[in-house]
Structures are given as structure tokens and as C-alpha cells.
N, C-alpha and C positions, 0 to 999 in steps of 0.2 A: 156939622152942628153945635151951635154954640151956645154960652150961657144965656138961657133965657127964663120966662117963667114957669114953663113946662120943663126944667131940668132942675135934677136935686142932690146936691155933692154925695158923692157914695164914699167914697175916701182919697188919699194922696196916693198919685201917681208908683212912688216908692213899695205903696204896700203888694201892690201886683208883680210876682214875677214871674218870666216865662216858663210855660208850663208848670207854675208853682202851686200855691194854695190859692183857692177862691178866696173872694170876700162876699159873705153871706148879706142880704138883707131883704125886709119883708115887703111886699106888694100886694095890692088888690087888683085881681086878675079876674075879668068878669066878675066882680062882683064878691069874690072869695078870697081870704088872706090867705095867702102861702109864700115862701121861700123863692129866693132867685138867689144866682151868685154872677159874680165878674172873676173874671181871667183874664190873662193874658197870654198871647200864642204870636210869636215869632214878631213881638215889639210893639202889638197893636191888643186895645182892650178891647172887650169882648162880653156881653151878657146874658143871660137864659131862665128860664125859670127851671127851679129845681124840681122837674118834673118830667118822668122818663116819658117818651112817644108811646111806647109800647102800654103799660098800667100805667096811671097818672100815680106813680107814687115817687121818695127823694131819692135819686139817685148816689149820692156821697159815698162810699165805703166808709171813710171816716170822715171828722167833722172837718169840711172844706176840700175834700181830695175828690176830684174828677178824673183828672189827667190818669191814665195807662201809665205803666213802667216805663213805656219808653216816650213818654210826653209827650205824642204824637196825636193820640184821641185822649174825646172824652167820653166814659166807660160808666155804664149806669151799673153798679155793682150787684143790682138783683138779677138782671136779666143778659149780663154781659153783652148788651148792644154799644154799639159803637157810634162818635156824633163827631163829627169833623168841626174843631173848634172855632175855626171862622165863618161857619154857616151855619152848624148846629142839624144839618143835613145827617141822616142816619146811612154809615157807611158800611157795616154790616150788622149781621143778630137781629133778635126781635123788637122790631121798632116797626111804628106807622109815620111815615112822615118825618118830621125831626121834632128837636127841643124850639121852644117858642123864645123867639128873640126877643131883647128888651135894647133898643139903642141907646148907647152910650157916647159921650163926648170926654175929649181929655184934652184941657189947656190949663197954664197956670200950675202944673203939678196936681192936679183935682182932676180926678174921674167923677162925670157926671151920668145921671141915668136921665131918660128923657117918660115922661108920662105922657100918655093918650087914651084915646076912649076906652077901652078894655081895661089899661095898666094906670091904676093911681096909686100914691102911696097907701101905707097900711094904715089905717084907722086905730088909734090906741082910745 
């Protein structure tokens, strides 16, 4: 995915460090304003709604911290569910399916997220 009218600049590429802190952003998903986050895993940027698939609540145990101690899994601080960083699919713990993935692209040292029918910028 390249730069187009349906993409929104999120952060500089250098702000996302492998298995490091996430960059949060607000979105409207299915008409509801909620938080999302972008991470980098094995050199690739990914983004998801900050909503556990088990119970729709935010997952980070400290602000913008989603990776477990190993840096290999995204973890829900409340339920302990583990998700694959590259797909958002549940690997273990109490969850149903996986995280809601948000399309991202990276070019010119900028990470952009892409809108869709169910996913729009938050309205202020």
C-alpha cells in the first residue's frame, strides 16, 4: 500500500522499535471512538485496535506496552491472552479469534495507517 487519500500519517519510522513501545492513535471503528496502537516486530510495522478479543477492553499493562517480557508476543494485561504480533491471532489464553488488524504502510521514513469502511479517523 502506498500513500493515498485513504492513508493517514501516524509516526516516523524511527518511533517504532522492534518489540518496543507502541505508538497509540485514536480511530472510529464501527462508529465508536477507540484507541489503536502501532508496533514493530521483526522489522515490520503492524497496527491493531487496543481491544482484547476476549473482552473488549484495552490491553496495555503500562502506557503503550503491549509486548510480554520475551518481546515475542502481544499480551492482554487483564486476561493474559497472548497474540501473534505479525497477525494479531490468539496464540494462547482466553480469547476468541484475534485482534482487529489495521492496515499500515511505511515509506519515506513515515508509517501511515489506512482507513476503510469500518475504520475512520476519530472525530474531534
